[in-house]
C-alpha positions as CSV (number, residue, x, y, z in Angstrom):
1,M,102.3,110.8,122.1
2,D,99.9,110.8,119.3
3,L,96.3,109.5,119.9
4,A,97.1,105.9,118.8
5,E,100.0,105.8,121.3
6,T,97.9,107.3,124.1
7,L,95.3,104.6,123.6
8,A,98.1,101.9,123.3
9,A,99.5,103.2,126.6
10,Q,96.2,102.6,128.3
11,W,96.1,99.0,127.1
12,L,99.7,98.4,128.1
13,A,99.1,99.7,131.6
14,R,96.4,97.0,132.0
15,R,98.4,94.2,130.3
16,F,101.6,94.9,132.2
17,P,100.6,96.4,135.5
18,G,103.2,97.9,137.8
19,E,105.0,101.2,138.2
20,G,107.9,101.8,135.7
21,R,107.4,98.7,133.6
22,V,106.3,100.5,130.5
23,V,108.6,103.2,129.1
24,H,107.6,105.5,126.2
25,E,110.2,106.0,123.4
26,P,113.1,104.3,125.3
27,D,115.6,105.3,122.5
28,G,114.1,108.6,121.6
29,K,112.3,109.4,118.3
30,V,113.1,106.0,116.8
31,T,111.4,102.6,117.0
32,P,110.1,101.1,119.3
33,D,107.3,103.3,120.6
34,F,107.3,101.5,124.0
35,L,109.6,99.2,126.0
36,V,108.3,96.8,128.6
37,D,110.6,95.4,131.4
38,G,113.6,96.5,129.4
39,R,113.3,93.7,126.8
40,L,109.8,93.7,125.1
41,A,109.7,96.3,122.3
42,I,106.2,97.5,121.4
43,E,105.5,99.2,118.1
44,V,102.2,101.0,117.7
45,R,100.1,101.8,114.6
46,R,96.5,102.8,113.9
47,L,94.7,100.0,112.1
48,N,92.5,102.1,109.9
49,E,90.4,101.4,106.8
50,H,92.0,101.5,103.4
51,G,90.4,101.4,100.0
52,G,91.5,98.8,97.4
53,G,93.6,99.4,94.3
54,A,97.3,100.0,93.8
55,D,97.5,103.0,96.1
56,P,95.2,102.2,99.1
57,R,94.4,105.2,101.3
58,P,92.7,105.5,104.7
59,L,88.9,106.1,104.7
60,V,88.6,107.9,108.1
61,E,87.5,111.4,107.3
62,T,83.8,110.8,108.1
63,E,83.9,107.3,109.6
64,I,85.0,108.1,113.2
65,P,82.5,110.8,113.9
66,F,79.7,108.6,112.5
67,Q,80.7,105.6,114.7
68,R,81.0,107.8,117.7
69,H,77.6,109.3,117.1
70,L,75.9,105.9,116.7
71,R,77.6,104.6,119.9
72,S,76.3,107.7,121.7
73,I,72.8,107.1,120.5
74,A,73.0,103.4,121.7
75,A,74.2,104.5,125.1
76,K,71.0,106.3,125.7
77,V,68.7,103.4,124.9
78,P,67.3,101.9,128.2
79,W,68.9,98.5,129.0
80,T,65.6,96.7,129.6
81,A,66.7,93.1,129.1
82,D,69.3,90.9,130.8
83,R,71.4,90.5,127.6
84,S,73.7,92.2,125.1
85,L,73.2,92.4,121.4
86,L,75.7,92.3,118.6
87,V,74.5,94.7,115.9
88,W,76.1,94.8,112.4
89,V,76.2,98.3,110.8
90,E,76.6,98.7,107.0
91,Y,77.1,102.2,105.7
92,R,78.2,104.1,102.7
93,R,79.0,107.8,101.9
94,P,77.5,110.3,102.0
95,L,76.5,109.6,105.6
96,P,73.3,111.0,107.0
97,S,73.0,114.0,109.3
98,A,73.2,113.4,113.0
99,A,69.6,114.5,113.5
100,V,68.3,111.9,111.0
101,L,70.4,109.1,112.4
102,K,69.5,109.9,116.0
103,T,65.7,109.5,115.4
104,R,65.7,106.4,113.2
105,A,68.6,104.5,114.7
106,R,67.4,104.9,118.3
107,S,63.9,103.7,117.3
108,F,65.3,100.5,115.8
109,L,67.7,99.9,118.7
110,E,64.8,100.3,121.2
111,S,62.8,97.7,119.2
112,L,65.7,95.3,119.4
113,M,66.0,95.7,123.2
114,Q,62.2,95.1,123.6
115,A,61.9,92.1,121.2
116,A,61.7,88.6,122.6
117,D,63.9,87.3,119.8
118,P,65.8,90.2,118.1
119,V,68.3,88.0,116.2
120,Q,68.2,88.8,112.4
121,M,65.9,91.8,112.9
122,S,67.1,94.5,110.5
123,R,66.3,97.9,109.3
124,K,67.5,100.3,106.6
125,V,67.5,103.4,108.8
126,T,68.5,105.7,106.0
127,S,69.5,105.1,102.3
128,A,73.1,105.0,103.5
129,V,72.9,103.0,106.8
130,S,71.5,99.6,107.6
131,L,71.5,97.8,111.0
132,R,71.0,94.1,111.7
133,C,71.1,92.2,114.9
134,L,73.5,89.2,114.5
135,S,73.4,87.6,117.9
136,M,72.3,87.8,121.5
137,F,74.4,86.8,124.5
138,E,74.5,87.1,128.3
139,R,74.7,90.7,129.6
140,D,78.1,92.1,128.9
141,R,79.7,95.6,129.2
142,A,77.0,97.4,127.1
143,P,73.6,96.7,125.7
144,F,74.9,96.9,122.1
145,I,78.2,95.7,120.7
146,F,78.8,97.0,117.1
147,G,80.5,95.5,114.1
148,W,81.1,97.8,111.2
149,L,81.3,97.5,107.4
150,D,82.2,100.5,105.2
151,L,80.6,99.7,101.8
152,N,82.9,102.3,100.2
153,S,85.9,100.2,100.9
154,G,84.8,97.2,98.9
155,G,85.1,93.5,99.6
156,T,83.6,91.1,102.2
157,P,84.1,91.8,105.9
158,S,86.9,89.2,106.1
159,E,88.6,90.6,103.0
160,I,88.5,94.1,104.5
161,L,90.1,92.9,107.7
162,Q,92.6,90.8,105.8
163,R,93.6,93.8,103.6
164,N,94.0,96.2,106.4
165,L,95.9,93.9,108.7
166,S,98.3,92.9,106.0
167,L,99.0,96.5,104.9
168,C,99.6,97.7,108.4
169,V,101.7,94.7,109.5
170,L,104.0,94.9,106.5
171,E,104.5,98.6,106.8
172,K,105.7,98.3,110.4
173,S,107.8,95.2,109.6
174,R,109.7,97.3,107.1
175,K,110.1,100.2,109.5
176,T,111.5,98.1,112.3
177,A,113.7,95.7,110.3
178,G,116.9,97.5,111.0
179,R,116.3,97.7,114.8
180,R,115.1,94.2,115.6
181,A,118.5,93.2,117.1
182,Q,118.2,95.8,119.8
183,Y,115.6,93.8,121.9
184,P,114.8,90.1,122.2
185,E,111.1,90.3,121.7
186,W,108.9,92.5,119.5
187,W,105.1,93.1,119.5
188,L,103.0,95.1,117.1
189,L,100.0,96.8,118.7
190,L,97.3,97.9,116.3
191,V,94.7,100.3,117.6
192,S,91.7,99.5,115.4
193,D,88.9,101.6,114.0
194,V,88.2,99.1,111.2
195,A,84.9,97.3,110.5
196,F,85.1,94.7,113.2
197,S,84.6,95.0,116.9
198,M,86.8,92.8,119.1
199,D,83.9,90.4,119.6
200,E,83.6,89.9,115.9
201,L,87.3,89.5,115.4
202,A,87.5,86.8,118.0
203,R,84.7,84.7,116.4
204,P,86.1,81.4,115.0
205,D,84.3,81.7,111.7
206,V,85.9,85.1,111.1
207,A,89.4,84.2,112.3
208,D,89.3,81.1,110.0
209,L,89.0,83.3,107.0
210,I,92.1,85.5,107.8
211,Q,95.5,84.5,106.4
212,L,98.2,86.7,108.0
213,E,101.9,86.2,107.7
214,H,104.1,88.3,110.0
215,D,107.5,88.5,111.6
216,W,106.3,89.7,115.1
217,D,106.4,87.7,118.4
218,E,102.8,88.9,118.9
219,V,100.3,91.1,117.0
220,V,97.6,92.7,119.2
221,V,94.5,94.5,118.0
222,V,93.0,97.0,120.5
223,D,89.6,98.6,120.2
224,W,89.9,102.3,119.4
225,F,86.7,103.1,121.4
226,D,87.4,100.8,124.4
227,T,91.0,100.0,125.1
228,S,90.0,97.4,127.7
229,Q,88.9,95.3,124.7
230,A,91.8,93.6,122.7
231,V,92.6,90.4,120.8
232,E,96.1,88.9,120.8
233,L,96.2,87.3,117.4
234,S,98.2,84.3,118.5
235,T,95.1,83.1,120.3
236,L,93.4,83.0,116.9
237,G,96.1,80.8,115.4
238,L,97.5,83.7,113.3
239,S,101.0,82.9,114.2
240,N,104.5,84.2,113.4
241,K,105.5,83.0,109.9
242,R,108.7,85.1,109.4
243,I,107.9,87.0,106.2
244,N,110.6,89.0,104.5
245,P,109.7,92.7,105.3
246,T,111.7,94.0,102.3
247,A,109.6,92.0,99.8
248,R,107.3,94.0,97.5
249,R,103.6,93.9,98.1
């Protein structure tokens, strides 16, 4: 398995518990990537960031190490309040060194945790990275939940998510079109390292801005950094609309 499939397998084991239910590559090196209960085909793809233009390309060369480092910094901040905070991160390349980010980001995150009302507090921690607290909620799985916006990709957060979902869904629809008759149900599982956390994606005001046509029985977005976190898009009203996968973009 590649890394996206390994992470997908972790989510599938939680979603469909029981020995032997989930089989990897049931038909060999062809789609689907997994089969559940002998009838539910699962195709997997990394939902990664693409630039705009006629030939969009992923923007992951520096993004993943940066996000991992900031999460590592946040994990070391003392959890001093009975709450979790949603922090929006805007960044552009070239990204700062790990040493610079560590000192300045940790200082700001500590101030958020100590503030009586941190919502809308913000700081430009370097010329390339800005942090802002968007909301505060009851104590969850971590003191800080992050949303991400890569300013090199262009567009508003909803446009970024719309573009990347559409590109990835259409690509996989085309790939699987000739195999759909093999199984009665097909899900697309996207392992996401795009700008949004699962918390942000599930917000009604974000979901209302997304228009997604697809030909899958379900599309699932799983968090690259925490596979226990996922959103099944049917719960957001982004339902199956039976697009033609052979149509040009």
